[in-house]
C-alpha positions as a Python dict, from the first residue, in 0.01 Angstrom:
ca = {
    (1, 'M'): (0, 0, 0),
    (2, 'R'): (48, 372, 55),
    (3, 'G'): (369, 400, 244),
    (4, 'K'): (744, 422, 224),
    (5, 'L'): (961, 113, 258),
    (6, 'Q'): (1333, 139, 330),
    (7, 'G'): (1530, -184, 301),
    (8, 'P'): (1621, -415, 423),
    (9, 'C'): (1265, -506, 516),
    (10, 'S'): (1017, -785, 463),
    (11, 'V'): (641, -749, 424),
    (12, 'G'): (419, -1055, 456),
    (13, 'S'): (124, -1162, 249),
    (14, 'G'): (-188, -950, 289),
    (15, 'A'): (-13, -684, 499),
    (16, 'Q'): (-144, -328, 468),
    (17, 'I'): (98, -36, 492),
    (18, 'V'): (-108, 286, 498),
    (19, 'D'): (56, 629, 525),
    (20, 'S'): (351, 476, 712),
    (21, 'K'): (730, 460, 693),
    (22, 'I'): (873, 112, 737),
    (23, 'G'): (1244, 32, 772),
    (24, 'P'): (1523, -18, 778),
    (25, 'N'): (1550, -360, 941),
    (26, 'V'): (1178, -435, 978),
    (27, 'A'): (982, -757, 932),
    (28, 'V'): (606, -719, 892),
    (29, 'G'): (414, -1046, 921),
    (30, 'D'): (120, -1175, 723),
    (31, 'A'): (-207, -978, 749),
    (32, 'C'): (-53, -695, 955),
    (33, 'R'): (-183, -341, 930),
    (34, 'T'): (14, -29, 1003),
    (35, 'E'): (-142, 314, 959),
    (36, 'G'): (14, 655, 1013),
    (37, 'S'): (320, 500, 1180),
    (38, 'Q'): (699, 496, 1155),
    (39, 'I'): (866, 166, 1237),
    (40, 'R'): (1234, 75, 1230),
    (41, 'S'): (1447, -216, 1352),
    (42, 'S'): (1138, -407, 1464),
    (43, 'I'): (933, -720, 1408),
    (44, 'L'): (555, -723, 1373),
    (45, 'M'): (425, -1078, 1399),
    (46, 'D'): (125, -1199, 1196),
    (47, 'E'): (-193, -988, 1227),
    (48, 'A'): (-26, -722, 1446),
    (49, 'C'): (-148, -363, 1401),
    (50, 'T'): (-5, -19, 1468),
    (51, 'G'): (-208, 299, 1448),
    (52, 'H'): (-60, 649, 1450),
    (53, 'V'): (258, 550, 1632),
    (54, 'N'): (506, 825, 1550),
    (55, 'M'): (816, 608, 1603),
    (56, 'L'): (848, 244, 1708),
    (57, 'C'): (1209, 119, 1726),
    (58, 'D'): (1390, -197, 1831),
    (59, 'S'): (1061, -369, 1913),
    (60, 'I'): (875, -697, 1881),
    (61, 'V'): (497, -692, 1856),
    (62, 'G'): (323, -1027, 1907),
    (63, 'R'): (55, -1193, 1697),
    (64, 'R'): (-283, -1018, 1686),
    (65, 'S'): (-153, -736, 1909),
    (66, 'R'): (-221, -366, 1865),
    (67, 'I'): (-18, -56, 1946),
    (68, 'A'): (-188, 282, 1914),
    (69, 'S'): (-179, 657, 1968),
    (70, 'A'): (171, 784, 2029),
    (71, 'S'): (202, 1118, 1855),
    (72, 'T'): (526, 1237, 2010),
    (73, 'D'): (885, 1263, 1886),
    (74, 'V'): (989, 986, 2125),
    (75, 'C'): (1120, 659, 1985),
    (76, 'Y'): (928, 389, 2172),
    (77, 'T'): (1075, 43, 2230),
    (78, 'A'): (835, -236, 2325),
    (79, 'L'): (817, -610, 2369),
    (80, 'V'): (448, -692, 2336),
    (81, 'G'): (311, -1045, 2375),
    (82, 'D'): (44, -1208, 2162),
    (83, 'D'): (-317, -1081, 2178),
    (84, 'S'): (-227, -757, 2360),
    (85, 'F'): (-333, -393, 2331),
    (86, 'V'): (-96, -108, 2420),
    (87, 'S'): (-183, 262, 2408),
    (88, 'L'): (128, 480, 2415),
    (89, 'S'): (138, 840, 2534),
    (90, 'Q'): (386, 1099, 2655),
}
C-alpha cells in the first residue's frame, strides 16, 4: 500500500491503495484497487477499481466496476452499478 488513509475508513482484504488519498468516510471492499486517485465519503464495493480519478466524493461504486481518467479539480459524484465501466472527463 502506497497511499494516504484518513479515518474513519475501512480497507478490505487484498485491497491495493497505490499513490492515492483515501478518506475520510470511505469503505474500500475486498480486492479493490485504487491508483492515483482521491476518494472521500464513498463506498467501493468488492473488486471495484479507480484509476487516476482526481476526486471522487459521496459515491458508491458497484462490484467489479471501474472508474477512470478524470484529471480535473472537479469533485465527481457517481452511483455506479455492478460490472460497469465509467470514463470521466471535463
